[in-house]
N, C-alpha and C positions, 0 to 999 in steps of 0.2 A: 663647387658652384656650379648649377645648372646653367647651361648656355642655350639662348633661343635661336634654333637654327632654321626655323620657318614660322611665319604668320601668313594668315589667310582668312578669309571668309568661306564657310561651307554653307551652301544654300540648297534648300528644298531636297531633303534627303529622304529618299524612299527605302524603306526596309522591309524585306520579305524575309520571314524568319522560319526555318525547317528544323525539326529534329533530326539529329544526325548520331549514328551509332558511335558510342565513345572508342571502339575499337579501330574505326577509321581515322578518327582525328587523333589518337595517341600518339602514333609515330612522327606526328607534326609538332607536338607540343615541346617547346624551347625549354631547355636544361634551367632548373630553378623554379619553375611554374608547374602548375596542374591544371585540369581541366575544371572549369567553373560551371555549375549547373543552375537552372532555376527550376523549382518544383521537380526536380529529378530528372530533365531533360537537358541534354548538351545540344545547344543550338548553333547552326550556321547561319548566317545572314547574308542574302544578296543585297547589296547596297549601292544605289546609284545617286550621284549628287554633282553639284556643281561647284569648283572652285572659282573664288574671285579675289582680286587684290592680292596676290600671292607676293611675299617678300622673303628674301632669303636673309637670314640672320638679323631679321626684324627692320631691315632697312633697304636692301638692295632689291630693285625691281628689275626682272630679266625681261626685256623685249619680247613681246610676242608669247610669252609664257605666264601672264598674269591671270589669264581665265581659260579655263578647260573643263570639260567632264570627266568624272570617274566612276569606273563601276568595279566593285570588288566582291569577292567572297571572303568573310572573315568568320572566326569562332573565338570563343570566350575562355581565358584562364584566368588563374588568381596566383599571387605570389605571397608567402607568408613573411613578414618583416618583423623587427623588433616592436614597431609600433601598431601592427595589425596586417590585415589582409590588404595588398594592392590588386584590384581588379583590372585586368587588361584584355587586350585583343591580339589576335594573332591572323596575318593575311595569308589565304592560300593562294591569292594572285590578285593584283590590282591591275586594272587595265585603264589607260589614259592615251590622248590622241597624239601626245608630243614624244617624239623620240628622245629628245635630249633630258626629258624628266625621267624617263624610265633608265637611261643609261647612267645619270647621277644617283638615283635611288638604289640600283643595283650595285653600283661600283662602291658607293661610299658607305652607304647603310645596310647592305645586303638585303633590301627589301625586294619581294617578288613582283616588279613591274613588268608588264608586256604593253606594247604599243598596237594599237588597233583604231581604224577610223571610227570617229564617233560623232554623235550629233545629240542634240537634246531639243525639247519643245515645252514652253510653258504657256499655257491658255487659261483664261478666265471668263466663265459665263455665269452670270448670276450668282448663286451661293456656290457655285462649284469651282474648283480648279482642277485643271489637267495637266498633269506632270509626267514628262516621258523622257527616257534616256535610251539611245541605242548604240550599239557597238557592232561591229562588223567581225564574223567569223568566217574565213574564207570569202564565199559570195554571199553569204546569208546574213542579213541583218538581224540582230538579235536585239531585244528589248525588254525594258521594264516600264509599266505605266500605269497610273492611278488616277481616278477620278475621287477627288477628296473635298471635304467641305471648307470652305475659306475662313472658317471661324474655328479656332483651335482651343485648347485647354491645357492649364499647366500640367506638368508631368505628376503623375499620381505616384506617391510613395509606395514602394515594395511591389509595383506593378510590373508585367513583362516588359512594358516600353521602358521603364525606368532601369531593369535589369540590362536590357539592350543597349540603351544610349549612355548608361553612366559606369561604363568601364573606361577610366581615364588614364589608362597606361597602355603602352605598345609593346610588345616582344618579338624580337626578332631571333630566329634561329640561325646561327652561323656556325656552319661545321667544315668548312673546307680546310684543307690543310694549310693553306695560307693564312685563313682567319683563325684556326685554332679549333681542335674538336672540343665539342662540349661548351661551347660560348654562346651567351645571349646578352643580344643588346637590349637595353629599356629606354624607353622615352616616355615623357609625361606629355598628355594632351590636354590642355587647359581651355575649357569653355564653360559658359553657364548652363543651367538647364534649359532644354529647349521645349518649346510648346508642340504639342502633338495634335495633328488634324485628321480626325477620322476618315477612314476610307470606304466610300461607297462601292466602288467597283476597282478590280485591278486585273492585270493581265501580264504573265511573265513567259518570255520565250527566251532560253538560254540554252545553248548547246554544252551541256554540262560536261559529257565525256571528252569531247575535244578541249577543253578549258582547263579541267580540274582532274580528269582521269574517270575510268569505268568505276572504280570503287564508289565515287561520290553519286553516280548517277541515280541509283534506286531512290534515295532520300528526296530528290527532287522531282520525282514522278509523282508525288503525292501532293495535294495542296498545302501551302504553307500553314503553319499554326496561326500565324498572324502577318498582316500587312499594315503598315501604318506610314505616314508623312509627317516629318518633324522639319520645323522651319529653318533649323540651322542658326549659326551666329559667327561672330569672329572668333578664331581659333590660333592658339599658340602651341607650338610643338617644342619642348625641351629636352635637352640630353637628360639622361639618367644613369643608372649603374650598368656596369659590365660585369656578369656573371660567367665564372670558368668552372668547368669540371675538374 
């Protein structure tokens, strides 16, 4: 039976989506999954958003850790099961401002979290909303920001936005000797469809070589295929299967 190990709200999610050569991603693909594509493209997404009302095991509120920013680089995989395909995400790195969150996620769940100073800004002017997330790399503030419409629209089926946001599983590659070679942890991310807010302007400043390695850098020197803002919702994260090679 699935166990709820975290509930929260994710708000004002910025997605900047880039085409990445599958040869760069394949070494990071967890056992039991394969790269997922949209119209023949393997996407990597830079995602900034805000956590609110965080609860562990659905009930426990940890003081001073209920609201915080996150910025991550993720890509998309799928796993074939007896009932069909499960579509999921794999995180290359997740940045948060709270050391305790990184320690728990790295130790217990094997998720690649890192701790950096972070901040955010949400502003509204007329029919425009300005959403920005910042994270510090060394002495340099990196950022992702958008000017988006304040009026959104429902998710369009079979669109790129649907592909990016409707991967409802997470997969973590766990290959240390202590955790076992060829082991993959699966978890389910439960949330309703999000509304999409068209972006009029965007700017991304991310030190990709320092954060993710030189192999990723060329793909983020090109403009993203798409940038959009999603409103977010309440989210529940539940345990799933463990696959072993």
